[in-house]
Structures are given as C-alpha cells and as structure tokens.
MITOR-516372 format. One record per residue: z, y, x of N, C-alpha, C, CB in turn; residue in three letters. Coordinates in steps of 0.02 Angstrom, whole numbers, padded with zeros to 5 digits, always signed. Last residue first. Glycine has a CB too. Layout:
BEGIN
ZYXZYXZYXZYXALA/...
END
This chain:
BEGIN
-08316-02022-04437-08336-02057-04497-08291-02117-04513-08407-02080-04492GLY/-08256-01867-04384-08255-01940-04374-08270-01976-04439-08188-01963-04344ARG/-08288-01717-04299-08288-01754-04362-08293-01829-04346-08347-01731-04408LEU/-08212-01584-04221-08238-01652-04210-08231-01691-04275-08202-01688-04152HIS/-08259-01411-04216-08216-01465-04239-08251-01532-04224-08201-01459-04315THR/-08256-01236-04181-08281-01303-04168-08232-01354-04196-08292-01314-04092ALA/-08316-01069-04197-08266-01121-04212-08297-01189-04203-08239-01113-04283PHE/-08327-00914-04105-08358-00970-04140-08303-01022-04151-08420-01000-04100SER/-08334-00739-04069-08297-00799-04086-08342-00851-04118-08241-00783-04132PHE/-08399-00620-04052-08359-00644-03996-08325-00711-04009-08306-00593-03979ARG/-08462-00580-04166-08501-00579-04104-08463-00606-04044-08523-00508-04089ASP/-08368-00584-04266-08422-00633-04268-08463-00635-04204-08466-00620-04325GLY/-08198-00569-04239-08263-00539-04226-08317-00593-04224-08262-00499-04160ARG/-08090-00630-04368-08116-00634-04300-08184-00600-04295-08121-00707-04277TYR/-07942-00634-04456-08008-00603-04455-08032-00600-04383-08006-00531-04487LEU/-07837-00735-04549-07860-00719-04481-07932-00693-04484-07854-00780-04435SER/-07699-00753-04639-07767-00725-04647-07788-00700-04578-07768-00666-04701ARG/-07586-00878-04688-07615-00839-04635-07685-00816-04654-07618-00879-04569VAL/-07432-00928-04742-07498-00910-04768-07528-00861-04717-07494-00878-04842ARG/-07319-01064-04711-07349-00999-04695-07414-00991-04733-07361-00993-04619GLU/-07246-01165-04789-07226-01142-04723-07254-01073-04708-07249-01192-04670LEU/-07186-01260-04926-07227-01205-04901-07200-01178-04835-07229-01148-04952PRO/-07161-01438-04901-07138-01373-04921-07180-01317-04892-07066-01363-04901GLY/-07190-01563-04855-07233-01536-04906-07213-01467-04931-07236-01583-04963GLY/-07119-01606-04750-07091-01623-04816-07135-01598-04872-07020-01595-04823GLU/-07182-01551-04642-07189-01623-04651-07160-01647-04717-07155-01659-04595THR/-07246-01395-04713-07209-01435-04664-07216-01509-04680-07134-01415-04663ASP/-07406-01313-04732-07345-01343-04758-07310-01384-04704-07361-01389-04819ARG/-07513-01168-04744-07484-01225-04708-07420-01248-04741-07470-01206-04635SER/-07662-01099-04778-07597-01110-04809-07569-01174-04779-07602-01115-04888VAL/-07780-00983-04718-07744-01046-04707-07677-01045-04743-07733-01058-04632ARG/-07938-00914-04702-07878-00917-04744-07844-00984-04732-07895-00906-04821HIS/-08035-00824-04591-08003-00889-04604-07941-00878-04647-07985-00925-04538ILE/-08186-00743-04568-08120-00739-04599-08095-00809-04615-08123-00696-04663LEU/-08285-00664-04454-08267-00730-04479-08195-00726-04505-08275-00785-04424LEU/-08394-00523-04482-08331-00552-04460-08323-00622-04489-08271-00506-04480MET/-08527-00415-04433-08503-00473-04470-08440-00502-04439-08558-00526-04474PRO/-08515-00240-04424-08515-00302-04385-08489-00360-04427-08472-00294-04321LEU/-08502-00121-04492-08559-00164-04509-08560-00230-04471-08624-00126-04496ALA/-08396-00050-04437-08385-00085-04500-08442-00132-04518-08377-00035-04556PRO/-08380-00081-04259-08412-00044-04314-08403-00084-04379-08487-00033-04300PRO/-08214-00111-04191-08283-00130-04202-08314-00085-04256-08289-00204-04222THR/-08075-00118-04168-08118-00079-04124-08191-00097-04130-08096-00087-04054GLY/-07975-00168-04244-08008-00215-04198-08053-00178-04149-08048-00266-04238ILE/-07937-00053-04315-07887-00090-04277-07919-00136-04225-07843-00130-04324LEU/-08059-00016-04374-08025+00030-04329-07975-00007-04285-07990+00086-04368LEU/-08085-00125-04455-08132-00109-04402-08100-00062-04351-08195-00077-04431ALA/-07977-00114-04545-07982-00171-04500-08028-00157-04441-08006-00233-04539GLU/-08011+00008-04610-07947+00001-04574-07951-00056-04523-07889-00011-04623ARG/-08137-00023-04668-08131+00031-04618-08067+00026-04578-08135+00099-04652PRO/-08149-00205-04668-08136-00142-04702-08133-00087-04649-08071-00145-04743THR/-08282-00308-04606-08215-00280-04600-08209-00217-04643-08199-00265-04526ALA/-08372-00424-04702-08373-00363-04663-08303-00335-04661-08424-00311-04692LEU/-08373-00605-04686-08359-00542-04721-08374-00484-04675-08285-00539-04746VAL/-08385-00777-04714-08411-00720-04676-08401-00657-04717-08486-00730-04659THR/-08250-00897-04717-08305-00860-04747-08326-00803-04701-08285-00833-04817GLU/-08154-01044-04732-08187-00997-04688-08244-00963-04726-08213-01032-04624ILE/-07995-01113-04768-08060-01092-04794-08089-01039-04748-08054-01066-04866ARG/-07877-01246-04769-07910-01191-04733-07978-01177-04764-07917-01208-04658GLU/-07718-01314-04785-07783-01303-04817-07813-01241-04785-07776-01295-04895ASP/-07619-01428-04687-07640-01360-04706-07706-01363-04743-07645-01315-04644ALA/-07468-01518-04642-07538-01513-04657-07554-01441-04679-07559-01564-04712ASP/-07348-01500-04555-07370-01562-04586-07445-01562-04598-07333-01574-04651GLY/-07263-01432-04415-07317-01427-04464-07335-01497-04490-07379-01394-04433PHE/-07089-01412-04395-07149-01451-04379-07201-01443-04435-07131-01525-04369VAL/-06961-01325-04319-07004-01326-04378-07070-01359-04359-07016-01255-04407ILE/-06877-01301-04212-06879-01369-04240-06920-01375-04303-06810-01392-04254GLY/-06887-01183-04153-06836-01187-04206-06835-01256-04238-06849-01134-04258LEU/-06994-01201-04071-06929-01191-04040-06872-01195-04090-06927-01125-04005GLY/-07096-01201-04166-07078-01264-04133-07010-01259-04100-07131-01283-04081GLU/-07100-01064-04195-07080-01112-04247-07058-01178-04216-07138-01124-04296LEU/-07144-01016-04071-07080-00993-04098-07055-01042-04150-07086-00923-04127TYR/-07269-01073-04065-07219-01093-04015-07149-01073-04038-07235-01062-03946ALA/-07329-01002-04169-07319-01074-04176-07268-01100-04126-07385-01111-04168TYR/-07335-00874-04117-07293-00885-04176-07279-00960-04184-07327-00857-04239PHE/-07333-00829-03949-07361-00875-03998-07312-00886-04056-07379-00942-03966SER/-07300-00651-03918-07299-00722-03902-07330-00763-03960-07227-00746-03888SER/-07284-00522-03950-07339-00537-03906-07345-00611-03890-07332-00498-03841ASP/-07167-00514-04027-07232-00508-04061-07293-00524-04017-07240-00440-04088PRO/-07038-00623-04010-07077-00576-03970-07147-00572-04001-07081-00599-03895ASP/-06901-00640-04121-06971-00658-04106-07005-00603-04065-07010-00671-04170PHE/-06776-00597-04159-06781-00651-04110-06852-00665-04086-06752-00713-04138ASP/-06788-00496-04256-06746-00485-04196-06758-00536-04141-06674-00485-04215THR/-06868-00536-04360-06874-00466-04337-06834-00453-04273-06852-00419-04391ASP/-06828-00666-04386-06894-00654-04358-06899-00584-04328-06947-00664-04411LEU/-06713-00721-04441-06706-00677-04382-06773-00661-04349-06659-00708-04331ARG/-06748-00808-04545-06708-00748-04560-06703-00698-04503-06639-00769-04580PRO/-06860-00900-04589-06852-00866-04524-06812-00802-04533-06922-00850-04492LEU/-06842-00949-04718-06863-00994-04664-06847-00964-04596-06938-01009-04669ARG/-06812-00837-04791-06762-00891-04789-06779-00941-04733-06759-00928-04856ALA/-06928-00767-04787-06873-00742-04746-06820-00797-04739-06842-00679-04777VAL/-07082-00856-04782-07020-00841-04817-06965-00818-04768-06996-00902-04856ALA/-07228-00773-04720-07181-00829-04717-07116-00808-04750-07169-00852-04643VAL/-07389-00728-04675-07337-00720-04726-07293-00783-04725-07368-00709-04798TYR/-07487-00642-04558-07449-00702-04574-07394-00685-04624-07418-00732-04510THR/-07642-00587-04505-07586-00572-04549-07552-00637-04570-07609-00533-04612SER/-07736-00533-04367-07703-00589-04400-07644-00565-04442-07679-00641-04349GLU/-07890-00495-04298-07831-00467-04332-07801-00523-04374-07850-00405-04376LEU/-07984-00492-04141-07967-00513-04209-07905-00479-04235-07958-00587-04211GLY/-08011-00446-04015-08060-00491-04045-08043-00512-04116-08067-00552-04003ILE/-07996-00335-03884-07978-00346-03954-08031-00388-03988-07969-00278-03991ARG/-07959-00387-03723-08013-00367-03768-07992-00383-03840-08080-00403-03750GLU/-07863-00439-03639-07855-00369-03660-07913-00343-03703-07849-00325-03599ASP/-07898-00575-03639-07908-00534-03578-07910-00460-03596-07974-00553-03543ASP/-07899-00559-03804-07917-00608-03753-07937-00568-03691-07977-00655-03777ALA/-07793-00526-03947-07826-00505-03885-07846-00566-03843-07781-00458-03843LEU/-07767-00473-04114-07774-00528-04066-07816-00506-04006-07806-00590-04100LEU/-07647-00376-04193-07714-00377-04165-07716-00431-04112-07734-00306-04135VAL/-07542-00431-04329-07554-00419-04257-07628-00418-04241-07518-00472-04214ARG/-07415-00434-04448-07485-00417-04435-07494-00398-04362-07509-00360-04482GLU/-07312-00518-04553-07322-00505-04482-07397-00493-04471-07296-00564-04438LEU/-07204-00508-04680-07275-00498-04666-07281-00475-04594-07307-00445-04715HIS/-07084-00615-04757-07105-00574-04701-07181-00566-04702-07082-00604-04634TRP/-07010-00609-04919-07057-00638-04872-07070-00588-04816-07124-00658-04907VAL/-06887-00645-05042-06909-00604-04985-06956-00642-04939-06848-00581-04945PRO/-06948-00692-05207-06906-00705-05148-06931-00665-05088-06906-00781-05131GLU/-07042-00663-05306-06987-00617-05296-06943-00632-05237-06945-00616-05356GLY/-07082-00830-05339-07098-00761-05353-07035-00717-05344-07126-00753-05424ARG/-07068-00945-05208-07041-00921-05272-07057-00847-05281-06965-00932-05275THR/-07214-01031-05142-07152-00992-05135-07130-00968-05204-07162-00932-05087LEU/-07336-01088-05156-07279-01126-05183-07213-01092-05171-07278-01194-05153GLY/-07451-01019-05118-07411-01053-05067-07357-01099-05095-07380-01003-05023THR/-07514-00963-05230-07554-00994-05177-07513-01038-05130-07589-00940-05137GLU/-07414-00910-05308-07457-00960-05337-07496-00998-05283-07506-00928-05386ALA/-07359-00815-05219-07318-00871-05243-07362-00927-05270-07270-00846-05298ALA/-07466-00727-05206-07443-00764-05147-07400-00824-05168-07403-00718-05100LEU/-07473-00678-05339-07530-00711-05308-07510-00754-05248-07583-00660-05287ALA/-07344-00617-05361-07367-00675-05401-07423-00714-05365-07392-00652-05469ASP/-07256-00576-05207-07294-00561-05267-07320-00625-05301-07353-00515-05251PRO/-07096-00577-05141-07157-00616-05145-07194-00600-05210-07141-00691-05141CYS/-07034-00421-05083-07030-00476-05131-07097-00511-05138-07006-00450-05199PRO/-07047-00396-04902-07053-00373-04971-07046-00432-05018-07122-00336-04982PHE/-07044-00335-04734-07026-00385-04784-07030-00353-04853-06955-00413-04771ARG/-07143-00317-04582-07101-00292-04637-07086-00349-04686-07135-00233-04673ASP/-07222-00270-04448-07179-00325-04467-07131-00298-04520-07140-00356-04405LEU/-07382-00220-04384-07325-00211-04429-07286-00276-04437-07349-00186-04497THR/-07447-00236-04259-07466-00182-04305-07408-00168-04353-07530-00201-04345VAL/-07433-00288-04093-07402-00285-04159-07426-00224-04198-07325-00283-04152LEU/-07555-00371-04007-07524-00306-04016-07496-00302-04087-07574-00248-04002THR/-07570-00509-03896-07566-00482-03963-07534-00414-03961-07527-00530-04010ARG/-07666-00626-03796-07617-00573-03806-07619-00549-03877-07630-00515-03757GLY/-07724-00747-03676-07713-00723-03744-07661-00668-03746-07691-00781-03788PRO/-07842-00755-03552-07771-00739-03563-07762-00712-03633-07746-00688-03510THR/-07951-00896-03526-07939-00827-03544-07864-00817-03556-07980-00806-03606ARG/-07988-01028-03511-07975-00989-03451-07964-00915-03464-08030-00997-03404GLY/-07994-01100-03625-08058-01075-03598-08048-01028-03539-08096-01039-03653GLN/-07866-01127-03659-07908-01184-03641-07974-01161-03610-07921-01226-03703ARG/-07819-01004-03702-07801-01027-03635-07845-01084-03612-07728-01048-03632ARG/-07869-01005-03833-07893-00955-03785-07878-00978-03714-07860-00886-03799VAL/-07801-01113-03894-07874-01110-03893-07900-01062-03841-07899-01091-03960GLY/-07666-01078-03880-07692-01137-03846-07767-01135-03840-07671-01200-03884GLU/-07661-00962-03962-07644-00959-03891-07674-01018-03853-07568-00958-03883THR/-07685-01010-04090-07735-00966-04059-07724-00964-03983-07731-00895-04089TYR/-07628-01182-04101-07621-01110-04106-07679-01074-04073-07555-01087-04075SER/-07686-01319-04200-07669-01291-04136-07667-01215-04142-07719-01313-04080ALA/-07732-01375-04313-07668-01342-04318-07643-01317-04251-07617-01389-04349LEU/-07909-01333-04304-07853-01380-04304-07788-01340-04313-07850-01422-04238SER/-08048-01297-04243-08023-01297-04312-07970-01352-04317-08081-01309-04364LEU/-08040-01209-04088-08042-01272-04125-08016-01263-04195-08002-01326-04089PRO/-08145-01077-04039-08079-01094-04065-08083-01160-04103-08051-01038-04109GLN/-08223-01005-03907-08229-01061-03954-08159-01084-03975-08269-01120-03923GLU/-08292-00849-03872-08233-00891-03871-08241-00944-03924-08168-00849-03884LEU/-08457-00834-03805-08410-00826-03859-08349-00871-03848-08443-00843-03927LYS/-08492-00772-03638-08496-00823-03691-08443-00811-03744-08488-00893-03661PRO/-08519-00592-03616-08499-00658-03595-08505-00708-03651-08428-00657-03567GLY/-08665-00483-03627-08598-00506-03648-08583-00575-03620-08593-00507-03725ALA/-08745-00365-03529-08746-00434-03552-08675-00456-03568-08778-00481-03500VAL/-08737-00194-03588-08732-00246-03537-08734-00315-03569-08668-00237-03495VAL/-08790-00029-03609-08784-00094-03640-08784-00147-03584-08841-00107-03691THR/-08717+00140-03605-08765+00087-03588-08751+00022-03625-08765+00075-03514GLY/-08619+00229-03623-08684+00247-03651-08737+00194-03637-08706+00314-03623ARG/-08494+00111-03635-08508+00182-03627-08573+00199-03661-08511+00200-03552GLY/-08569-00030-03675-08519-00007-03625-08536+00066-03609-08520-00052-03560ARG/-08600-00151-03799-08605-00082-03777-08550-00067-03725-08600-00034-03837ARG/-08670-00312-03766-08616-00269-03791-08624-00199-03761-08547-00299-03773ARG/-08765-00458-03814-08758-00394-03779-08697-00358-03805-08821-00351-03787LEU/-08740-00567-03891-08773-00578-03827-08770-00515-03783-08845-00599-03838LYS/-08691-00555-04020-08643-00564-03965-08675-00577-03898-08598-00620-03981GLY/-08768-00523-04126-08764-00595-04109-08716-00608-04051-08832-00622-04092GLU/-08763-00386-04120-08730-00419-04176-08722-00494-04162-08770-00409-04240LEU/-08843-00368-04005-08773-00348-04004-08735-00383-04059-08766-00271-04011VAL/-08965-00412-04053-08935-00448-03997-08861-00430-03989-08973-00433-03933LEU/-08989-00316-04152-08980-00386-04171-08946-00426-04115-09047-00418-04190GLU/-09002-00200-04073-08950-00204-04124-08936-00277-04143-08970-00164-04186ARG/-09116-00229-03997-09051-00226-03964-08994-00232-04014-09045-00161-03925LEU/-09215-00221-04098-09205-00284-04061-09136-00285-04027-09260-00293-04008ALA/-09202-00087-04132-09188-00139-04182-09175-00206-04148-09245-00144-04232GLN/-09241-00025-04012-09174-00014-04038-09155-00068-04089-09169+00055-04069ARG/-09375-00061-04001-09327-00086-03952-09256-00081-03979-09333-00047-03885VAL/-09419+00015-04110-09431-00057-04109-09382-00090-04060-09504-00073-04089THR/-09387+00143-04070-09352+00116-04128-09362+00040-04132-09378+00149-04193GLU/-09477+00164-03965-09406+00154-03949-09367+00126-04008-09374+00220-03927ARG/-09629+00069-03983-09587+00127-03997-09514+00112-03981-09595+00148-04071ALA/-09702-00020-03841-09683-00013-03911-09640+00050-03920-09645-00076-03937VAL/-09726-00074-03713-09778-00037-03748-09764-00031-03822-09843-00071-03739GLY/-09637-00132-03629-09666-00174-03681-09719-00139-03723-09611-00200-03726TYR/-09603-00026-03544-09624-00090-03516-09661-00132-03567-09564-00128-03489GLU/-09565+00074-03634-09623+00085-03591-09649+00019-03563-09605+00132-03534GLU/-09453+00016-03691-09509+00034-03734-09573+00045-03693-09493+00097-03775SER/-09371+00002-03578-09395-00057-03613-09455-00042-03657-09339-00087-03656LEU/-09346+00136-03545-09381+00092-03497-09410+00030-03532-09332+00072-03441ASP/-09280+00177-03663-09342+00210-03641-09381+00165-03594-09326+00277-03607ARG/-09167+00098-03664-09215+00093-03718-09283+00122-03698-09189+00128-03781GLU/-09138+00037-03494-09128+00083-03550-09180+00071-03604-09131+00156-03526THR/-09102-00134-03443-09138-00070-03439-09126-00027-03501-09213-00082-03430PRO/-08931-00194-03442-09002-00203-03456-09037-00135-03450-09013-00234-03527ILE/-08803-00237-03323-08834-00190-03370-08907-00208-03381-08828-00119-03343PRO/-08702-00384-03321-08756-00346-03291-08787-00299-03342-08810-00393-03262ARG/-08610-00462-03389-08588-00399-03361-08642-00357-03330-08537-00412-03311GLY/-08688-00620-03357-08634-00581-03389-08617-00517-03350-08572-00623-03396GLU/-08867-00620-03323-08799-00644-03318-08748-00595-03344-08783-00661-03246GLY/-09010-00611-03314-08966-00562-03282-08896-00589-03272-08963-00499-03324LEU/-09071-00713-03387-09084-00708-03315-09033-00663-03280-09155-00681-03304GLU/-09030-00690-03516-09011-00754-03485-09021-00752-03409-09051-00812-03515ARG/-09092-00565-03537-09019-00572-03539-08997-00635-03504-08995-00572-03612VAL/-09227-00600-03537-09202-00557-03484-09125-00563-03480-09223-00484-03496LEU/-09233-00670-03656-09245-00706-03593-09219-00666-03534-09321-00719-03584ARG/-09207-00563-03742-09162-00621-03741-09171-00661-03677-09174-00665-03802ASP/-09318-00484-03726-09254-00460-03700-09205-00517-03695-09226-00403-03745ILE/-09411-00567-03792-09422-00550-03721-09356-00526-03690-09476-00495-03715ARG/-09361-00572-03920-09368-00634-03883-09375-00620-03808-09429-00674-03908ALA/-09371-00435-03954-09305-00467-03950-09308-00532-03909-09277-00481-04021LYS/-09509-00420-03960-09471-00384-03909-09402-00416-03899-09463-00310-03929VAL/-09531-00501-04071-09563-00518-04008-09527-00484-03950-09637-00499-04008ALA/-09461-00427-04164-09437-00494-04147-09468-00518-04082-09452-00543-04204TYR/-09533-00310-04179-09467-00305-04148-09441-00373-04126-09417-00273-04197TYR/-09647-00357-04244-09652-00336-04174-09584-00333-04141-09687-00269-04170LYS/-09630-00505-04343-09622-00433-04334-09622-00415-04260-09556-00408-04366PRO/-09759-00631-04337-09690-00611-04330-09686-00535-04323-09657-00645-04269ILE/-09857-00762-04386-09852-00689-04388-09778-00670-04386-09887-00660-04451ARG/-09866-00901-04395-09872-00870-04329-09866-00795-04328-09935-00888-04300GLY/-09849-00984-04501-09911-00946-04499-09919-00905-04435-09915-00900-04559HIS/-09721-01036-04478-09779-01078-04467-09844-01039-04463-09784-01131-04521GLU/-09615-00914-04391-09640-00950-04450-09705-00988-04435-09652-00901-04507PRO/-09493-00919-04272-09564-00909-04279-09590-00948-04339-09601-00930-04214ILE/-09360-00944-04245-09376-00892-04293-09449-00880-04303-09344-00830-04272GLY/-09347-01054-04161-09338-00986-04134-09362-00931-04181-09374-00980-04070SER/-09343-01174-04218-09408-01152-04194-09406-01078-04177-09463-01166-04246ARG/-09197-01256-04153-09232-01216-04204-09300-01199-04176-09191-01151-04222VAL/-09160-01353-04056-09117-01341-04114-09153-01303-04170-09057-01302-04094PRO/-09253-01488-03991-09248-01415-03995-09211-01397-04060-09319-01381-03993ALA/-09271-01623-03997-09203-01599-03987-09197-01524-03989-09178-01624-03922GLY/-09431-01628-03922-09380-01661-03963-09310-01636-03946-09383-01737-03955PRO/-09507-01466-03898-09485-01531-03872-09434-01562-03919-09457-01524-03801ALA/-09604-01396-04035-09556-01392-03980-09536-01462-03958-09494-01352-04000GLN/-09755-01357-04080-09712-01417-04082-09665-01416-04023-09756-01483-04082ASP/-09800-01229-04047-09794-01250-04117-09748-01309-04124-09863-01266-04146ASN/-09702-01151-03914-09756-01193-03940-09745-01210-04014-09762-01257-03899PRO/-09662-00986-03872-09637-01047-03903-09696-01088-03930-09587-01031-03959TYR/-09683-00864-03810-09716-00922-03782-09689-00988-03811-09709-00923-03708ASP/-09715-00704-03837-09681-00759-03871-09715-00823-03852-09680-00750-03949VAL/-09795-00614-03775-09723-00612-03759-09686-00672-03787-09693-00547-03787TRP/-09924-00626-03823-09910-00659-03759-09836-00657-03740-09949-00626-03703PRO/-09960-00664-03987-09922-00618-03946-09903-00652-03880-09858-00593-03983ASP/-10017-00754-04071-10058-00728-04017-10021-00682-03970-10117-00693-04045ASP/-09911-00895-04106-09940-00830-04121-09979-00806-04061-09885-00779-04142CYS/-09883-01019-04064-09867-01004-04134-09895-00937-04154-09792-01006-04146VAL/-10011-01101-03966-09957-01053-03974-09943-01041-04048-09974-00986-03939ARG/-10048-01264-03902-10060-01209-03950-09998-01164-03955-10078-01236-04019ALA/-10075-01303-03733-10034-01313-03793-10042-01252-03838-09959-01324-03775MET/
END
C-alpha cells in the first residue's frame, strides 16, 4: 500500500479505511514537518503506555528518533496542549481521558459524577453589587438591583479544571451567603428551593485565559480554554442566572445528542 510520505515513522496510508475520522494531518503531497513525524511516533507510544505512565526524557527521545531536542520539545508541547500528555514535576506522563460534559441544563456535578470522578469546588468570591447595564440588558434583570456574584474554581478528583462565575438576583436568593455551601451544586440548591429551570441560551467559544484566570486554574496562559456563556430562565420566562464557565481545553470536551 502506498505511503503518504517517505518517512518510515509515519505509516498512514494514502487511502485510510472507511470511517477514518481524519487523514492524521498528512497533506496530499506527503511532505510533513519533522516535528509532526516525531509527534505521530510519540502519540503511538502514549497509547501503548497508558494513563499515568512516564514517557522517556527529551534527550532519550531525540537520540532514539535522531532529531534535535527542540524538535522533540515542539512535538511534546502539542501533545500537552491536546491533553494527551501532562507535566508532572520535571517529567511528562500520559494524561487520562478528557472529561465529557453534556450540553444540557444538567449541572456540572452530574456530568463529572457520571464519569466516575468526584466533583468539587473552591470558593474564590461571593459578593453583591448593583446590576450594571450590560448584565441587565443580557438577562432582563433591572439595572441597579442587587445581584450576587459567585465565583468558584471547578475540581474533578481534586484537579483544577475550570473557573465558574454565576450572577443571580439577590431577590431570588436572599440567603445565598448564609445557606449555600460553596462546595456543593448550585443547581441542587435551586431545586431545594423549588426553583425550576425553563430554558437557556448558551454560546461556546475558544479563548486564552487571562493571567488571573490561569493562576486560579493552575495552567499556563497560552493553554486554549473553552468558554461557555449561559443565560437561564425559569418556567415563567423570568431571568434566573447568568453563568460564565471557563474550562481547560486539554481536560474537557462537550457532547450533545441532536435529533432531526
């Protein structure tokens, strides 16, 4: 079977089997950067080793593949950004599978528990202030009315994976600062008060974390993040919450079921 390139490290055929999702980044002319050939080789090694296993050092990999250490370093950087590897101390180990969060009105807690992980949160701030114009226009709240701002770092098995900011009217939850456990599910708290979600508008985009956000989540600022904006309403159509959720792009993915 013909090869896409002459590099013996890259064994993808020109015509992949039916159902292959991509041609693995190999262009039709067959010429690929050297670092990508190294990345393909390390990627196979990662799948063989399994989660948590250390990979060889940059020096060992460069000697094995006969390339410069910077070539290996670039390949490793991309695999870290893709969430296949993660840094541990001075070494690099195979990362576990990404957390998959459903695109629905289900809570973060439910999504994490469904995958056998333990959800958690660390409170950053809980304060109140008059509703600004932009928030009022987006949610339907009244300009100047008191709103809560709840900000928490999201955890899965004690690993920091995201940052969530929630805005809700004080009139809706007057005792949020005294009755709510910041480490618990906000949606479960609302359900306990008899508040039912009706519908929501949601938007997803890719961003880079600000220096403050990167520090709170514990990631480098250059790591791509998934940002979700959500405005929720109750069954009467009244404004309920405005949420800004920032997730690590290397540790999170989103899934939904579409019906025609």
